[in-house]
C-alpha positions in Angstrom: 20.3 6.1 0.1 18.6 7.4 3.2 18.6 6.1 6.7 16.3 3.1 7.5 13.9 5.5 9.3 13.2 7.3 6.1 11.7 4.3 4.3 8.1 4.9 3.3 5.7 2.0 2.9 3.8 1.9 -0.3 1.5 -0.8 -1.7 0.7 -1.8 -5.3 -2.2 -4.2 -5.4 -2.8 -6.4 -8.5 -5.7 -8.4 -7.1 -9.0 -6.5 -6.8 -10.2 -8.4 -3.7 -6.9 -7.6 -1.9 -7.3 -3.9 -2.8 -10.7 -4.0 -1.1 -9.3 -5.6 2.0 -6.5 -3.1 2.2 -9.1 -0.3 2.3 -11.2 -2.1 4.8 -8.3 -2.5 7.2 -7.4 1.2 6.9 -4.3 0.8 4.7 -5.9 2.7 1.8 -3.5 5.7 2.2 -0.5 3.4 1.5 -2.0 2.1 -1.8 -0.2 3.8 -4.7 -1.2 1.6 -7.6 -3.9 -0.9 -8.5 -4.6 -3.0 -11.6 
């Protein structure tokens, strides 16, 4: 395991409306999976 500073944040969205909101608030680069 790496140090806490090495933790990357990734998002998997399973609700289409939430996916849209994530992109609207600028978190689209963190989205790695959608349903």
